N, C-alpha and C positions, 0 to 999 in steps of 0.2 A: 096280409097285403099290404107292399110297400107303398110306402107315402114319396111322391116324385118328387121331392125336395128335400128325403133323406141321402145320404152319402154315408158310403159304407169302405174304410179303409184299413189298415194296418200300420207299423212302426215294429221295427227289431230296435231291442237295447243291449247293451254287453259290458259286461263287467268280469275282472279276472284280481285274484287276490295269490300272492304268494303263500305259503304259513311261515308262522313264524319257526325258528327255534330254541331251544332250550337258554340257550344263551342272551334271548331277548329278554331283558326288562318285565313287561308285559308276561311274560310266556303263563307261570302259574296264575296268575287272577284271570285271564281272558277265556272266554270259554270260543269253540266252535258253534257257530247261528248260523244256519242255512235254510231259508226259505220262514226264517221267524222261529226253528225249531232245533233244542239245542241237542246236539251230536256229541256224546259220553265217547270219553276213549281216544278223544283224535285231537290234534296238533291246531292251535288259532291260528286263523287268518290275520296277517300284517294289515294294519289302517288307522284312519284316525278316529273312523269310528267302530261299531261293531265286526266291521267288514263282512258285512252279510252278502255275500255275493250276488245270491239269488234276489234278495231283495234289492240291489243295488241297479242289478239291470230290469228287474221290473220297472225299476222307478223311470230307468233312462228310456225302457218303449213307452213309459204314460210323457215322458215328455216329449217323448216323439210326436207322439197322440196329438199333443195339444201346443206344442215347440216353445214352453215354457222350461228352461234347464232348473232342476232342482241339488241334481250333484256338481259340486265346482261352490262358485261362493253362497249358493244360498244353506248347502249341508254344512259347509266350513265354518259358517258363521253357525247354525246351530252346532255343530259341535265344538265352538269356543262357548258356548253359553251351556256347555254339558250336557247337549242330547246328542247322545251317541248311538241312540237305538233305531236304528235305520226301520223301525215301522213308522216314527216322525216323520221320516223322509217322506217313505211309501203313503201317507195321510197327507202330505203337501204337496205333493204331486198329483193325490186324487182330486186334490180342492184345486188344481190348476185345469180340468175337464171342464168345465159350463157346462155348455151342450150336447158334449164328445156321451158317449153309453158307451163304456164296456162292457165289449161282449163275451171275449175266449182269451186268456191266455195260456202261449205253449213257450216250456224251458226247455231247453236241451244244457246237458251239465257236460262240462268233460273235468274229470279226475281219478288218477289211479285210487285215491286214497281217500277221504274213505270208506268204504262200500258204502252206499245210498240205498239198497235197493229196499232197507226195514222201514227208512224215513220219508220213503217217497208222498208213501199217502197222507201220513200226517202233514209234510208240508205244505200239501194239495189243499188240505182242510184249512190248514193256518191261513196261506194265503189267500183262497175261497171267503172269509170271514174277514184278512185284511178289504178287501175290495168289493165285498158283494156280491160275489157274482156264487153262482152253484158249483161244487166241485166239479159237477163234469164238464165245467167249463175252465176247468184249471189241467192241465195236460204238462207229467213232468217228464224227461225220459233224463237219462245216465250212461255215461259211454268211457272210457277208460280211455277213448282214440287208439288202441291200439302200443301206446307209447309212442307215440310220434313227436309228441310236442312235451313242453315242459309240464304240462298237466297231465297228460297219458304217463310220465314219470316218475308222478307222486311229490313235482315241485311247489303244486297249488291248484286254487281249483278256477276257471272259467265258465260262465253263462251266457248263453243266449235268452232273448225273452223278443216270442213277437206276442202282441197286439192288437186286438180285435178291435174293430169300432165301429156305431154309427153315430153320425152327429144329426141332430134333430134339429128342425127349424124353431127358434125362440117362440112362446106360445104366448 
């Protein structure tokens, strides 16, 4: 039974990154990470951090719940200090939730490449661990977008994340 003082709400986060090309300095040394999972045999994404577009969309969705921005100055400062793992940004964002309970995450990825069907379940599991959600409350879908955008044409990856939450009164 729901407490009358509880409030249910959601927020959306988005991020996108372009693929690096073989001429980029870090091309050979940077792996492609999506949802905290290493994607073998795929070009890396450009960015100051590890450029995990899925975790960045998650951080932005959490920021939408708490009202505290992490990507931007906070993440840039972390990068400057050598913290480039997007899991650290997720942890920092989760710390801003205070009296907000994360309930469900839904991700929609647009990318022509790499083919993601085989890594969706490992990404769901990794995100569930990071957020302390049951894996059944982490949904991920992927589409090529029929080649209508730069992402559907294989130039990069875009991700949307909707985060559902409940605010409970302080006890």
